[in-house]
Every structure is written in C-alpha cells, then in structure tokens.
DRENTORKOL-3810 file (N, C-alpha, C; in nm, 4 decimals):
REM DRENTORKOL-3810
@n.u->1.9933; n.v->-0.1968; n.w->1.6956; ca.u->1.9277; ca.v->-0.2121; ca.w->1.5819; c.u->1.7904; c.v->-0.1134; c.w->1.5669
@n.u->1.7816; n.v->-0.0556; n.w->1.5266; ca.u->1.6277; ca.v->-0.0084; ca.w->1.5188; c.u->1.5212; c.v->-0.1100; c.w->1.4558
@n.u->1.4282; n.v->-0.0908; n.w->1.5099; ca.u->1.2977; ca.v->-0.1865; ca.w->1.4781; c.u->1.2748; c.v->-0.1567; c.w->1.3247
@n.u->1.2998; n.v->-0.0141; n.w->1.2701; ca.u->1.2844; ca.v->0.0245; ca.w->1.1002; c.u->1.3634; c.v->-0.0613; c.w->1.0178
@n.u->1.4876; n.v->-0.1178; n.w->1.0522; ca.u->1.5538; ca.v->-0.2082; ca.w->0.9994; c.u->1.5641; c.v->-0.3412; c.w->0.9821
@n.u->1.4658; n.v->-0.3556; n.w->1.0746; ca.u->1.4777; ca.v->-0.5392; ca.w->1.1397; c.u->1.4059; c.v->-0.6410; c.w->1.0267
@n.u->1.3112; n.v->-0.5687; n.w->0.9675; ca.u->1.2429; ca.v->-0.6405; ca.w->0.8593; c.u->1.1652; c.v->-0.5578; c.w->0.7467
@n.u->1.1705; n.v->-0.6171; n.w->0.6007; ca.u->1.1334; ca.v->-0.5145; ca.w->0.5199; c.u->0.9649; c.v->-0.4364; c.w->0.5470
@n.u->0.8938; n.v->-0.5504; n.w->0.5869; ca.u->0.7862; ca.v->-0.4873; ca.w->0.6316; c.u->0.8008; c.v->-0.3987; c.w->0.7812
@n.u->0.8645; n.v->-0.3413; n.w->0.8462; ca.u->0.9160; ca.v->-0.2820; ca.w->0.9195; c.u->0.9722; c.v->-0.1418; c.w->0.8456
@n.u->1.0693; n.v->-0.1943; n.w->0.7830; ca.u->1.1033; ca.v->-0.0774; ca.w->0.7115; c.u->1.0090; c.v->0.0230; c.w->0.6061
@n.u->0.9106; n.v->-0.0675; n.w->0.5400; ca.u->0.8027; ca.v->0.0166; ca.w->0.4991; c.u->0.7063; c.v->0.0768; c.w->0.5657
@n.u->0.6743; n.v->0.0027; n.w->0.6799; ca.u->0.6038; ca.v->0.0709; ca.w->0.8011; c.u->0.6565; c.v->0.2428; c.w->0.8098
@n.u->0.8437; n.v->0.2480; n.w->0.8531; ca.u->0.8447; ca.v->0.3298; ca.w->0.9072; c.u->0.8699; c.v->0.4510; c.w->0.7627
@n.u->0.8939; n.v->0.4104; n.w->0.6900; ca.u->0.8903; ca.v->0.4978; ca.w->0.5425; c.u->0.7688; c.v->0.5320; c.w->0.5539
@n.u->0.6191; n.v->0.4999; n.w->0.5529; ca.u->0.5019; ca.v->0.4943; ca.w->0.5090; c.u->0.5087; c.v->0.6367; c.w->0.6392
@n.u->0.5151; n.v->0.6038; n.w->0.7460; ca.u->0.4666; ca.v->0.6820; ca.w->0.8690; c.u->0.5431; c.v->0.8245; c.w->0.8294
@n.u->0.6695; n.v->0.8084; n.w->0.8090; ca.u->0.7625; ca.v->0.9520; ca.w->0.7936; c.u->0.6749; c.v->1.0434; c.w->0.6402
@n.u->0.6026; n.v->0.9553; n.w->0.5832; ca.u->0.5511; ca.v->1.0085; ca.w->0.4597; c.u->0.4192; c.v->1.0723; c.w->0.4934
@n.u->0.3609; n.v->0.9921; n.w->0.5489; ca.u->0.2403; ca.v->1.0266; ca.w->0.6127; c.u->0.2170; c.v->1.1496; c.w->0.6785
@n.u->0.3568; n.v->1.1257; n.w->0.7691; ca.u->0.3223; ca.v->1.2772; ca.w->0.8742; c.u->0.4115; c.v->1.4229; c.w->0.7745
@n.u->0.4876; n.v->1.3616; n.w->0.6652; ca.u->0.5022; ca.v->1.4962; ca.w->0.5627; c.u->0.3817; c.v->1.5702; c.w->0.5180
@n.u->0.3384; n.v->1.4531; n.w->0.4404; ca.u->0.1864; ca.v->1.4875; ca.w->0.3550; c.u->0.1090; c.v->1.5711; c.w->0.4850
@n.u->0.0925; n.v->1.5424; n.w->0.6000; ca.u->0.0493; ca.v->1.5863; ca.w->0.7020; c.u->0.0773; c.v->1.7467; c.w->0.6872
@n.u->0.2086; n.v->1.8042; n.w->0.7077; ca.u->0.2527; ca.v->1.8982; ca.w->0.6831; c.u->0.2875; c.v->2.0024; c.w->0.5959
@n.u->0.2709; n.v->1.9323; n.w->0.4756; ca.u->0.2703; ca.v->1.9860; ca.w->0.3484; c.u->0.1964; c.v->1.9954; c.w->0.2246
@n.u->0.0865; n.v->1.9226; n.w->0.2662; ca.u->-0.0294; ca.v->1.8875; ca.w->0.1463; c.u->-0.1467; c.v->1.9541; c.w->0.2022
@n.u->-0.1979; n.v->2.0809; n.w->0.0695; ca.u->-0.2650; ca.v->2.1596; ca.w->0.1030; c.u->-0.3809; c.v->2.1249; c.w->0.0623
@n.u->-0.4317; n.v->2.0367; n.w->-0.0268; ca.u->-0.5421; ca.v->2.0207; ca.w->-0.1048; c.u->-0.6691; c.v->1.9727; c.w->-0.0202
@n.u->-0.8100; n.v->2.0593; n.w->-0.0164; ca.u->-0.8973; ca.v->2.0371; ca.w->0.0890; c.u->-0.9986; c.v->1.9641; c.w->-0.0007
@n.u->-1.0266; n.v->1.9713; n.w->-0.1262; ca.u->-1.1313; ca.v->1.8908; ca.w->-0.1688; c.u->-1.1079; c.v->1.7159; c.w->-0.2000
@n.u->-1.1532; n.v->1.6517; n.w->-0.2574; ca.u->-1.1539; ca.v->1.5241; ca.w->-0.2549; c.u->-1.1887; c.v->1.4142; c.w->-0.1916
@n.u->-1.1037; n.v->1.2877; n.w->-0.2264; ca.u->-1.1578; ca.v->1.1748; ca.w->-0.1244; c.u->-1.0119; c.v->1.1126; c.w->-0.0624
@n.u->-0.9236; n.v->1.1905; n.w->-0.0166; ca.u->-0.8024; ca.v->1.1829; ca.w->0.0715; c.u->-0.7009; c.v->1.0462; c.w->-0.0352
@n.u->-0.6340; n.v->0.9895; n.w->0.0373; ca.u->-0.5441; ca.v->0.8897; ca.w->-0.0236; c.u->-0.5950; c.v->0.7733; c.w->-0.0462
@n.u->-0.5509; n.v->0.7680; n.w->-0.2328; ca.u->-0.6292; ca.v->0.6347; ca.w->-0.2657; c.u->-0.5299; c.v->0.5356; c.w->-0.2791
@n.u->-0.4163; n.v->0.5599; n.w->-0.2852; ca.u->-0.3085; ca.v->0.4353; ca.w->-0.2799; c.u->-0.1396; c.v->0.4933; c.w->-0.2243
@n.u->-0.0795; n.v->0.3735; n.w->-0.1697; ca.u->0.0395; ca.v->0.4450; ca.w->-0.1346; c.u->0.1346; c.v->0.2958; c.w->-0.2186
@n.u->0.2226; n.v->0.3273; n.w->-0.3077; ca.u->0.2939; ca.v->0.2351; ca.w->-0.3411; c.u->0.4293; c.v->0.2133; c.w->-0.3336
@n.u->0.5096; n.v->0.1262; n.w->-0.3215; ca.u->0.6483; ca.v->0.1429; ca.w->-0.3284; c.u->0.7019; c.v->0.0714; c.w->-0.4569
@n.u->0.7430; n.v->0.1971; n.w->-0.5598; ca.u->0.7920; ca.v->0.1695; ca.w->-0.6830; c.u->0.9321; c.v->0.1237; c.w->-0.7190
@n.u->1.0166; n.v->0.1551; n.w->-0.5797; ca.u->1.1394; ca.v->0.0813; ca.w->-0.6108; c.u->1.1867; c.v->0.0752; c.w->-0.4382
@n.u->1.3254; n.v->0.0294; n.w->-0.4426; ca.u->1.3310; ca.v->-0.0006; ca.w->-0.3102; c.u->1.3521; c.v->0.1190; c.w->-0.2050
@n.u->1.3700; n.v->0.2387; n.w->-0.2424; ca.u->1.4048; ca.v->0.3783; ca.w->-0.1865; c.u->1.2525; c.v->0.4633; c.w->-0.2393
@n.u->1.1695; n.v->0.4383; n.w->-0.3141; ca.u->1.1373; ca.v->0.5170; ca.w->-0.3688; c.u->0.9682; c.v->0.4915; c.w->-0.3610
@n.u->0.8713; n.v->0.5873; n.w->-0.3349; ca.u->0.7055; ca.v->0.5248; ca.w->-0.3057; c.u->0.6339; c.v->0.6872; c.w->-0.3643
@n.u->0.5182; n.v->0.6003; n.w->-0.3892; ca.u->0.4148; ca.v->0.7089; ca.w->-0.4441; c.u->0.2731; c.v->0.7128; c.w->-0.3749
@n.u->0.2228; n.v->0.8428; n.w->-0.3056; ca.u->0.1137; ca.v->0.8569; ca.w->-0.2931; c.u->-0.0216; c.v->0.8992; c.w->-0.3995
@n.u->-0.0932; n.v->0.8707; n.w->-0.4290; ca.u->-0.1852; ca.v->0.9318; ca.w->-0.5162; c.u->-0.2887; c.v->0.9538; c.w->-0.3901
@n.u->-0.3300; n.v->1.0598; n.w->-0.3996; ca.u->-0.4603; ca.v->1.1376; ca.w->-0.3847; c.u->-0.5660; c.v->1.1648; c.w->-0.4571
@n.u->-0.6897; n.v->1.1300; n.w->-0.3906; ca.u->-0.7752; ca.v->1.1662; ca.w->-0.5048; c.u->-0.8326; c.v->1.2919; c.w->-0.4744
@n.u->-0.9008; n.v->1.3672; n.w->-0.6048; ca.u->-0.9075; ca.v->1.5110; ca.w->-0.6190; c.u->-1.0392; c.v->1.5097; c.w->-0.7064
@n.u->-1.1036; n.v->1.5846; n.w->-0.7271; ca.u->-1.2065; ca.v->1.6035; ca.w->-0.8638; c.u->-1.1620; c.v->1.5748; c.w->-0.9582
@n.u->-1.1921; n.v->1.4912; n.w->-1.0484; ca.u->-1.1461; ca.v->1.4152; ca.w->-1.1804; c.u->-1.0048; c.v->1.4572; c.w->-1.2208
@n.u->-0.9131; n.v->1.3975; n.w->-1.1076; ca.u->-0.7800; ca.v->1.3731; ca.w->-1.1013; c.u->-0.7236; c.v->1.3175; c.w->-0.9831
@n.u->-0.5935; n.v->1.2804; n.w->-0.9925; ca.u->-0.5169; ca.v->1.2008; ca.w->-0.8921; c.u->-0.4132; c.v->1.3043; c.w->-0.8693
@n.u->-0.3541; n.v->1.3255; n.w->-0.7430; ca.u->-0.2405; ca.v->1.3986; ca.w->-0.7246; c.u->-0.1818; c.v->1.2950; c.w->-0.6983
@n.u->-0.0446; n.v->1.3061; n.w->-0.7810; ca.u->0.0666; ca.v->1.2225; ca.w->-0.7268; c.u->0.1803; c.v->1.2801; c.w->-0.6535
@n.u->0.2251; n.v->1.2085; n.w->-0.5324; ca.u->0.3641; ca.v->1.2647; ca.w->-0.4819; c.u->0.4514; c.v->1.1792; c.w->-0.4468
@n.u->0.5419; n.v->1.1809; n.w->-0.5132; ca.u->0.6883; ca.v->1.0468; ca.w->-0.5554; c.u->0.7621; c.v->1.1063; c.w->-0.4513
@n.u->0.7892; n.v->1.0291; n.w->-0.3366; ca.u->0.9089; ca.v->1.0266; ca.w->-0.2759; c.u->1.0256; c.v->0.9801; c.w->-0.2573
@n.u->1.1488; n.v->0.9942; n.w->-0.2947; ca.u->1.2852; ca.v->0.9335; ca.w->-0.2269; c.u->1.3247; c.v->0.9276; c.w->-0.1013
@n.u->1.3791; n.v->0.8363; n.w->-0.0602; ca.u->1.3754; ca.v->0.8456; ca.w->0.1131; c.u->1.5426; c.v->0.7503; c.w->0.1246
@n.u->1.5786; n.v->0.8139; n.w->0.2513; ca.u->1.7064; ca.v->0.7035; ca.w->0.2559; c.u->1.6525; c.v->0.6508; c.w->0.4251
@n.u->1.7082; n.v->0.5491; n.w->0.4465; ca.u->1.7243; ca.v->0.4792; ca.w->0.5873; c.u->1.8424; c.v->0.4880; c.w->0.6410
@n.u->1.8557; n.v->0.5716; n.w->0.7686; ca.u->1.9930; ca.v->0.5850; ca.w->0.7914; c.u->1.9973; c.v->0.4612; c.w->0.9106
@n.u->2.1352; n.v->0.4468; n.w->0.9396; ca.u->2.1929; ca.v->0.3106; ca.w->1.0104; c.u->2.1006; c.v->0.3151; c.w->1.1664
@n.u->2.0788; n.v->0.4320; n.w->1.1941; ca.u->2.0113; ca.v->0.4515; ca.w->1.3333; c.u->1.8500; c.v->0.4394; c.w->1.3501
@n.u->1.7730; n.v->0.4176; n.w->1.1956; ca.u->1.6537; ca.v->0.4046; ca.w->1.1673; c.u->1.5840; c.v->0.5060; c.w->1.1140
@n.u->1.6439; n.v->0.6295; n.w->1.1315; ca.u->1.5934; ca.v->0.7380; ca.w->1.1112; c.u->1.5498; c.v->0.7535; c.w->0.9574
@n.u->1.4593; n.v->0.7656; n.w->0.8726; ca.u->1.3480; ca.v->0.8134; ca.w->0.7832; c.u->1.4242; c.v->0.9343; c.w->0.7253
@n.u->1.4776; n.v->0.9641; n.w->0.5829; ca.u->1.5159; ca.v->1.0875; ca.w->0.5507; c.u->1.4524; c.v->1.1511; c.w->0.4218
@n.u->1.3511; n.v->1.2066; n.w->0.4145; ca.u->1.3128; ca.v->1.2188; ca.w->0.3072; c.u->1.4073; c.v->1.3250; c.w->0.1965
@n.u->1.4617; n.v->1.2409; n.w->0.0928; ca.u->1.5714; ca.v->1.3353; ca.w->0.0376; c.u->1.5288; c.v->1.3848; c.w->-0.1091
@n.u->1.4073; n.v->1.3488; n.w->-0.1657; ca.u->1.3189; ca.v->1.4181; ca.w->-0.2647; c.u->1.1718; c.v->1.3915; c.w->-0.2803
@n.u->1.0956; n.v->1.4997; n.w->-0.2888; ca.u->0.9384; ca.v->1.4883; ca.w->-0.3209; c.u->0.9030; c.v->1.5842; c.w->-0.4816
@n.u->0.8414; n.v->1.5081; n.w->-0.5181; ca.u->0.8068; ca.v->1.5223; ca.w->-0.6755; c.u->0.6666; c.v->1.5528; c.w->-0.7180
@n.u->0.5748; n.v->1.6382; n.w->-0.7323; ca.u->0.4629; ca.v->1.6590; ca.w->-0.7183; c.u->0.4185; c.v->1.6414; c.w->-0.8844
@n.u->0.3043; n.v->1.5338; n.w->-0.9377; ca.u->0.2317; ca.v->1.5487; ca.w->-1.0626; c.u->0.0600; c.v->1.5584; c.w->-1.0528
@n.u->0.0475; n.v->1.5195; n.w->-1.1703; ca.u->-0.1046; ca.v->1.4946; ca.w->-1.1688; c.u->-0.1692; c.v->1.4055; c.w->-1.2672
@n.u->-0.2502; n.v->1.3134; n.w->-1.2316; ca.u->-0.2996; ca.v->1.2462; ca.w->-1.3592; c.u->-0.4284; c.v->1.2759; c.w->-1.3932
@n.u->-0.4987; n.v->1.2733; n.w->-1.4364; ca.u->-0.6380; ca.v->1.3608; ca.w->-1.5131; c.u->-0.7460; c.v->1.2360; c.w->-1.5488
@n.u->-0.8588; n.v->1.1947; n.w->-1.5317; ca.u->-0.8951; ca.v->1.1184; ca.w->-1.5572; c.u->-1.0532; c.v->1.1340; c.w->-1.6025
END
C-alpha cells in the first residue's frame, strides 16, 4: 500500500503535492501575492486561491487516487473572484 493511501492526512498531502506540481507547470500569473489558500471542498475536489491585484484566481481540481497511490488530476477549472 502506498503511503498516500494510509491515512486521510497522507492522502491530502499527496493530492496537494500533485496540485502544486501542476500549478508550477500550468499557472502563468506573475503578479500578486501567491497562494492564499488550498481547501478541500469534497472528498476528491480541492480549490486553490491565488491572490492577484484586486481579485483571487480560483483553480478547482478534481482528482482520483489510484490503488498504487498515484494521484491523477481529472479536471481543472479556473474562475475569478473580484473584491
């Protein structure tokens, strides 16, 4: 059994690490204050909020944890929240 499937905390850690790797590869925003939060919205859905000038970029990830412990990102949706 992979350490990613041992406990809920380890599973969350593995998912968040996969999300951070994906953000490093795909997110192109250069201004702002970086990651404001990462929240688990449902068992396999996480939202990353990235602080930008006068808004938050929200990236919602849907993931699957395979039996071998591999995390697969199955969906990524972007939205913006102005404030």
